[in-house]
C-alpha positions in Angstrom: -25.8 29.1 -3.2 -25.2 31.3 -5.4 -22.4 33.9 -5.1 -22.1 36.9 -7.8 -18.9 38.2 -8.4 -16.9 40.9 -10.1 -13.5 39.6 -11.6 -10.6 42.4 -13.0 -8.4 41.4 -15.8 -5.4 42.6 -16.9 -7.1 44.6 -19.9 -8.7 46.5 -17.8 -12.6 46.2 -18.3 -14.2 44.0 -15.5 -16.8 41.5 -15.6 -19.4 39.6 -13.8 -19.7 36.3 -12.9 -21.3 33.7 -10.4 -20.5 30.8 -8.5 -23.2 28.0 -7.8 -22.6 25.2 -5.4 -23.5 23.6 -2.5 -21.9 24.7 0.9 -20.7 22.3 3.5 -16.6 22.7 4.0 -15.4 20.3 1.6 -13.5 20.6 -1.3 -15.7 19.9 -4.6 -14.4 19.9 -8.2 -15.1 23.3 -10.2 -16.3 23.6 -13.5 -16.1 26.8 -15.8 -18.8 27.3 -18.2 -17.7 30.0 -21.6 -21.0 31.3 -23.2 -20.8 31.3 -27.2 -21.3 34.4 -29.7 -23.6 36.8 -28.6 -24.3 34.6 -25.4 -24.1 35.7 -21.7 -23.9 34.0 -18.2 -27.5 34.4 -17.5 -28.7 33.5 -21.1 -31.9 30.8 -21.4 -31.5 27.5 -19.0 -28.1 28.3 -17.9 -29.0 29.0 -14.5 -31.0 25.8 -14.2 -27.7 24.5 -15.5 -25.4 25.9 -12.7 -27.6 24.1 -10.1 -27.9 20.7 -11.9 -24.0 20.7 -12.0 -24.6 22.1 -8.0 -26.6 19.3 -6.8 -24.2 16.7 -8.3 -21.1 17.7 -6.6 -19.8 20.5 -8.1 -18.5 24.3 -8.4 -20.5 25.5 -11.2 -18.7 29.2 -12.5 -20.3 31.1 -15.1 -19.2 34.3 -16.5 -19.3 37.1 -18.9 -16.9 37.8 -21.3 -15.4 41.2 -20.5 -16.5 42.1 -23.9 -19.6 40.2 -24.4 -21.9 43.6 -24.6 -23.1 43.1 -21.0 -22.0 45.9 -18.3 -20.9 45.2 -14.6 -23.7 47.1 -13.3 -26.3 45.5 -16.1 -25.5 42.1 -16.9 -28.6 40.8 -18.1 -28.7 41.3 -21.3 -25.8 42.8 -24.3 -26.4 46.5 -24.4 -23.1 47.8 -24.9 -22.7 47.4 -28.4 -19.0 49.1 -28.5 -17.8 46.8 -25.8 -19.5 44.1 -28.3 -17.7 45.1 -31.1 -14.2 45.6 -29.6 -14.0 41.5 -27.8 -11.7 39.5 -30.0 -10.2 35.9 -29.2 -7.3 37.1 -27.2 -9.1 38.9 -24.6 -11.4 35.9 -24.1 -8.4 33.9 -23.0 -7.1 36.5 -21.3 -10.6 36.8 -19.3 -10.6 33.0 -18.6 -7.5 33.5 -17.0 -8.3 35.9 -14.7 -11.0 34.0 -13.1 -8.8 31.6 -13.2 -6.6 33.5 -10.9 -8.8 34.4 -8.9 -10.1 31.3 -7.7 -6.2 30.3 -7.0 -5.5 33.7 -5.3 -5.6 34.5 -1.6 -9.5 35.9 -1.9 -11.4 33.7 -4.2 -15.2 34.6 -4.1 -16.3 31.3 -1.7 -15.1 29.8 1.1 -11.1 28.6 -0.1 -12.4 24.7 2.1 -15.6 24.7 -0.6 -13.1 24.5 -3.6 -10.9 21.6 -4.9 -8.8 23.1 -7.4 -6.7 20.2 -8.1 -10.0 19.5 -10.1 -10.8 22.5 -12.8 -13.0 21.6 -15.6 -13.9 23.4 -18.5 -17.1 23.7 -20.7 -17.2 25.5 -24.0 -20.8 26.6 -25.6 -20.2 27.2 -29.6 -17.4 29.7 -29.6 -17.1 29.6 -26.1 -15.9 25.8 -27.0 -13.2 27.1 -28.9 -11.8 29.2 -26.0 -12.0 26.2 -23.5 -9.9 24.5 -26.0 -7.3 27.2 -26.3 -7.3 27.9 -22.9 -7.0 24.3 -21.5 -3.8 24.3 -24.2 -2.0 26.6 -21.8 -2.9 26.1 -18.8 -2.0 22.7 -17.4 -4.1 23.3 -14.2 -7.3 22.6 -16.1 -7.6 19.0 -16.0 -10.6 18.4 -18.8 -12.3 19.9 -21.2 -16.3 19.7 -23.1 -17.1 21.4 -25.9 -21.0 21.4 -26.6 -21.3 22.5 -30.0 -18.3 23.8 -30.7 -16.7 26.0 -33.4 -13.6 24.2 -35.4 -11.8 27.5 -36.3 -12.4 30.7 -35.9 -12.1 32.4 -39.4 -14.1 29.2 -41.3 -16.8 32.1 -41.9 -15.6 35.4 -42.5 -15.2 34.6 -46.1 -19.5 35.1 -46.2 -18.9 38.9 -44.5 -16.6 41.1 -47.6 -13.0 40.8 -46.1 -12.1 43.7 -48.4 -15.0 45.7 -47.6 -14.7 45.1 -44.2 -11.1 46.5 -43.9 -12.1 49.5 -45.6 -14.5 50.2 -43.7 -13.4 48.8 -40.1 -16.1 47.5 -39.2 -19.4 44.9 -40.3 -23.2 44.6 -38.5 -24.2 40.8 -38.0 -27.9 41.4 -36.7 -29.6 40.1 -33.7 -32.4 38.1 -34.5 -33.8 38.0 -30.8 -33.3 41.6 -29.9 -33.3 43.2 -33.8 -30.2 44.7 -32.5 -27.2 45.8 -35.5 -24.6 44.2 -33.5 -21.1 45.8 -34.9 -17.7 43.7 -35.3 -14.7 45.8 -36.1 -11.9 44.4 -38.5 -9.6 44.6 -35.1 -10.8 41.2 -34.4 -9.4 39.5 -37.9 -6.3 41.8 -37.0 -5.7 39.9 -33.3 -6.2 36.8 -35.2 -3.8 37.0 -37.5 -1.2 38.9 -34.9 -2.0 35.6 -32.4 -2.7 33.0 -35.0 -0.4 30.4 -32.8 -2.2 31.0 -30.1 -5.6 31.0 -31.5 -6.1 28.4 -34.5 -7.7 26.2 -33.3 -6.9 23.1 -35.3 -3.2 23.4 -34.6 -3.6 24.0 -31.0 -6.5 20.8 -30.3 -3.6 18.7 -32.0 -1.1 19.4 -29.2 -3.8 19.4 -26.7 -2.7 17.5 -23.5 -5.9 17.1 -21.7 -9.1 14.7 -22.3 -11.2 16.2 -24.4 -15.2 15.3 -24.7 -16.9 16.7 -27.7 -20.9 17.2 -27.7 -22.8 18.3 -30.6 -26.5 17.8 -31.8 -27.4 16.3 -34.6 -30.3 18.6 -35.1 -27.9 21.6 -34.5 -29.1 24.6 -37.1 -26.0 26.9 -36.6 -22.6 24.4 -36.9 -22.9 21.6 -38.5 -22.1 18.5 -36.9 -18.7 18.3 -39.7 -17.3 20.6 -37.0 -17.0 18.0 -34.1 -15.7 15.2 -36.6 -12.8 17.8 -37.2 -12.2 17.9 -33.7 -12.0 14.3 -33.1 -9.7 13.9 -36.3 -7.3 16.9 -35.3 -7.2 14.8 -31.8 -7.9 11.5 -32.0 -8.1 10.5 -28.5 -11.1 13.1 -27.9 -14.6 11.5 -26.9 -17.4 12.8 -29.5 -21.0 12.1 -28.6 -23.8 13.3 -31.5 -27.1 13.9 -29.5 -29.7 12.7 -32.0 -32.7 15.2 -30.7 -30.5 18.4 -30.1 -30.3 21.8 -31.4 -27.2 24.6 -31.3 -28.9 25.3 -28.1 -29.7 21.8 -26.8 -33.3 22.9 -26.0 -32.8 26.3 -24.6 -34.0 29.7 -25.5 -34.6 32.9 -24.2 -36.0 34.1 -21.9 -36.3 30.4 -21.2 -39.5 30.0 -18.9 -39.5 26.3 -17.6 -38.4 25.0 -14.0 -36.3 21.9 -15.7 -33.8 21.1 -17.7 -34.4 20.7 -21.3 -33.6 17.3 -22.5 -31.4 17.5 -24.5 -29.4 20.0 -21.8 -29.4 17.4 -18.9 -28.4 14.5 -21.3 -25.6 17.0 -22.7 -24.7 17.7 -18.9 -24.6 14.2 -17.9 -22.3 13.1 -20.4 -20.1 16.2 -18.8 -20.3 15.0 -15.4 -19.5 11.4 -16.0 -16.3 12.8 -18.7 -15.0 15.0 -15.4 -15.6 11.8 -12.9 -13.6 9.8 -15.0 -10.7 12.3 -15.5 -10.7 13.2 -12.0 
């Protein structure tokens, strides 16, 4: 079963989400999946991933960050570039908090007896990996975290964006190779990071993270080097690290993804994550 729903965070811009599970009136652990930069909840193989976790006895929830460029009326791909440019890391954490609060409310998006809210786990891909680390550090109801090809910090690529020019103009543009769009990044994301550095500085936050952490990274990652995973492991020595020899940044996925089965690398990452969550129930 797949349930689509809308979340209304405090900042006022709603976002779409969906939950995939096998309804049997028994409580199941919950996995919340956060997409990465230029990503969205229905990208590539993510629907197959949701079904895979559901067959393993989880409620798998994926969502669009409110400012990722999708809208409630059209969440199939990114098209609202003004919203994309106004996104920042604090907003993403607030989105996840709103989703967690909704699950604990009197009106969750599915029957309460399907949810085991004592076992909430987070998975984040790429930039979403940073987001789930930060959210877990401030949300004790999260029991364990898995990152897939995660960033190790948010500000390590800004030097390539000509910071002074960015600050002066207020905006820079990054291309979307898939769609050809020029995607704006407003300088407010830097200002927000600086103003909220205690909350958003991944190296310092991961050092104080209490929950178990699984680090998965592909040795063929063409976007983020494996050193980022090694750095996270250094900052949290009890984290569990696995390098997947054949995995690229998207773990074999692409958009659109027209196969009926998960890519092998994504299935391997899913199996490692499922085993990790079951060991930290």
